[in-house]
C-alpha positions in Angstrom: 79.5 113.6 116.5 79.1 112.4 112.8 81.6 110.4 111.1 83.2 111.8 107.9 83.4 108.7 106.1 80.9 105.9 105.8 81.7 103.2 108.8 81.9 99.9 106.7 79.5 96.8 108.6 80.4 93.9 108.1 77.7 91.0 109.1 78.6 87.8 109.7 76.2 85.1 108.2 75.6 81.3 109.8 73.0 80.0 107.9 71.4 81.0 104.3 68.6 82.4 106.6 71.0 84.6 108.3 72.4 85.6 104.5 69.0 86.6 103.6 67.9 88.7 106.8 71.6 90.5 106.3 70.6 91.3 102.7 66.9 92.7 103.6 68.5 95.0 106.2 71.2 96.6 104.0 74.4 94.8 104.4 76.8 95.5 101.5 79.3 93.4 102.7 78.9 89.8 104.7 81.3 86.7 105.9 79.9 83.6 105.5 80.5 81.1 107.8 79.2 78.2 110.0 78.6 76.4 112.8 78.8 79.6 115.0 78.5 77.9 118.4 82.1 76.8 118.0 83.7 80.1 116.7 82.9 79.5 112.8 84.1 77.0 110.2 84.3 76.7 106.7 80.4 77.4 105.3 78.7 75.5 102.6 79.7 76.9 99.2 76.4 77.5 98.4 76.1 80.3 100.4 78.5 82.4 98.1 76.0 81.8 95.2 73.2 83.0 97.4 75.0 86.2 98.7 75.6 87.1 94.9 72.0 86.4 93.5 71.0 88.6 96.5 73.4 91.1 95.3 75.5 91.6 98.2 78.7 93.7 97.2 81.5 91.9 99.8 81.2 88.1 99.8 83.9 87.1 102.3 84.3 83.4 103.1 85.9 82.1 106.4 88.3 79.0 105.8 89.0 77.3 108.9 88.6 73.5 108.7 87.8 72.8 112.5 86.9 74.4 115.9 89.6 74.6 118.5 93.1 76.2 118.0 94.5 78.0 115.0 97.8 75.5 114.8 97.4 73.8 111.8 99.0 70.5 110.2 100.3 70.4 106.7 97.4 68.4 105.6 94.7 71.0 107.5 96.4 73.5 105.6 96.7 71.6 102.2 93.0 71.1 102.1 92.0 75.2 103.4 94.2 76.0 100.2 92.2 74.2 98.2 89.0 75.4 100.1 90.0 78.7 99.1 90.5 77.9 95.5 86.9 76.6 95.8 85.5 79.8 97.2 87.5 81.7 94.3 86.1 80.0 91.8 82.3 80.2 93.4 82.9 84.1 93.4 83.8 85.1 96.8 85.5 88.5 96.7 87.8 88.1 100.5 89.1 85.4 102.1 89.1 85.3 106.1 91.2 83.1 107.9 95.0 82.6 109.2 97.2 80.4 111.4 99.1 80.5 114.5 102.4 79.0 115.8 102.2 77.1 119.4 103.6 80.1 120.7 101.2 82.3 119.5 103.1 84.1 117.1 101.6 84.2 113.3 102.3 81.3 111.3 104.4 83.1 108.6 105.0 80.1 106.5 101.3 78.7 106.5 99.5 82.2 106.8 101.6 82.9 103.5 100.4 80.0 101.3 96.9 81.1 102.5 97.4 84.5 101.4 99.3 83.2 97.7 96.2 81.3 97.2 93.4 84.2 97.5 95.6 86.5 95.0 93.5 88.6 93.8 90.9 88.6 96.8 91.2 90.6 99.5 92.8 88.5 103.1 91.4 89.2 106.5 93.3 87.9 109.1 90.8 86.5 111.7 90.5 86.4 115.5 93.4 84.1 115.3 94.8 87.5 116.0 92.8 87.8 119.3 94.8 84.9 120.5 98.4 86.1 119.2 100.8 86.4 122.1 102.4 89.6 121.4 99.8 91.6 119.3 101.9 94.4 118.1 104.2 92.3 116.3 101.8 90.2 114.6 100.2 93.7 113.4 103.6 94.1 111.7 104.0 90.5 110.5 100.4 90.6 108.8 101.3 93.9 106.9 104.6 92.7 105.9 102.8 89.6 104.6 100.5 91.8 102.6 97.3 91.0 104.6 94.5 93.6 103.9 92.6 93.5 107.2 92.6 91.9 110.9 89.3 91.3 112.4 90.0 91.9 116.0 88.2 92.6 119.5 91.3 93.8 120.7 92.3 90.6 122.0 89.7 90.9 124.8 86.5 89.1 125.4 84.3 91.6 123.9 85.2 95.1 121.1 84.0 97.4 123.8 86.7 96.0 126.2 89.3 96.1 123.7 88.7 99.8 122.5 92.6 100.6 124.3 94.0 98.1 122.1 91.9 98.6 119.3 92.7 102.3 119.4 96.6 102.0 119.6 96.1 99.1 116.5 94.8 102.1 114.6 97.0 104.5 115.0 100.3 102.3 114.6 98.5 100.7 111.6 98.7 104.2 110.2 96.2 102.7 106.9 98.7 100.2 106.0 96.2 97.4 107.5 92.9 97.9 108.2 91.5 97.5 111.3 87.9 96.0 111.6 86.2 95.7 115.3 84.5 92.5 115.9 82.8 90.5 119.2 80.1 91.5 121.2 79.1 94.7 118.6 75.3 95.6 119.0 73.4 98.6 117.8 73.5 100.1 121.4 77.4 99.9 121.5 78.2 100.5 118.1 78.7 104.3 117.8 80.7 104.1 121.3 82.8 101.6 119.8 83.3 103.6 116.3 84.4 107.1 117.7 86.0 105.6 120.8 88.8 102.9 118.7 88.7 105.0 115.8 87.6 101.6 113.4 86.6 102.6 109.8 84.5 99.0 110.2 82.8 96.6 112.4 81.6 93.1 112.7 78.7 91.5 114.0 75.8 88.6 113.8 73.4 91.3 114.4 71.4 88.0 115.7 68.4 87.0 118.0 67.7 83.5 119.3 65.3 81.5 117.2 63.4 78.6 118.1 63.2 75.3 117.0 59.5 74.3 115.2 59.6 70.5 116.3 56.7 69.7 118.3 58.2 66.7 119.2 61.4 66.4 121.5 63.0 63.0 122.0 64.5 64.3 125.2 67.0 61.2 125.3 68.9 61.7 122.1 71.6 64.3 121.1 73.3 65.3 118.3 76.3 66.8 120.1 77.1 67.6 123.9 74.5 66.8 126.2 74.1 70.0 127.8 73.7 71.8 124.3 70.6 73.2 123.6 69.7 72.2 120.3 66.2 73.5 119.8 67.0 77.1 119.5 69.6 79.0 117.3 71.3 82.5 116.6 69.8 84.1 112.8 70.7 87.3 111.8 67.8 89.8 112.0 67.5 92.3 109.4 65.9 95.1 111.5 69.0 94.4 114.3 71.3 94.7 111.0 69.3 98.3 110.0 69.7 99.4 113.0 73.4 98.6 113.5 74.1 100.3 110.1 72.4 103.2 111.0 74.0 103.6 114.8 77.4 103.3 113.2 77.3 106.2 111.2 75.9 108.4 113.4 
């Protein structure tokens, strides 16, 4: 089976090396973030300039001030608005962000502030959507707010498990907002995901694990949690990017 329309593949880049690998693999759309092990937070804005130099067409920047939940204080939202302004001035083409209320509904007031700050750029409501208590209600709320796209696993542990809701979201959205499937998307499952869910866009880190080049290791010292592996990290791989793009469009 061949898709009539080209499937959009977004590569999530957590560091500058991943960004270069994404470009090498043919990525035309990226999400820039940092600290993937924490679910991603706002990246260094130097990555935006690097993405532009590499000729990447769509440069989307995650605006998330910290790890944890998506319920933000006024102080945090003010900082997020400033980060959006900086990202715009640095050349970002899209903003990836959003906020929830404690009951799991979309934080309309604060999400509206973020969308207004991003005016002129695409606004993607990120996987906070997967923590929403009523996904279909959240969908309609985000459409009314003027959000352009939702990144979601279908409120499941991964996008394959979330296919039933992803398909429902695509049907109900009916072109009013784009649905991008993300979480656990690989070259092996992307064709199944695209055809079964009917999504026109997917999101993936396309990563492999890279070992540290350190030869000396002080086993008594940790920069973070004592049980974390601080001598390996996920990095986007250009060959995986190429395979992902090819398989998404089979």
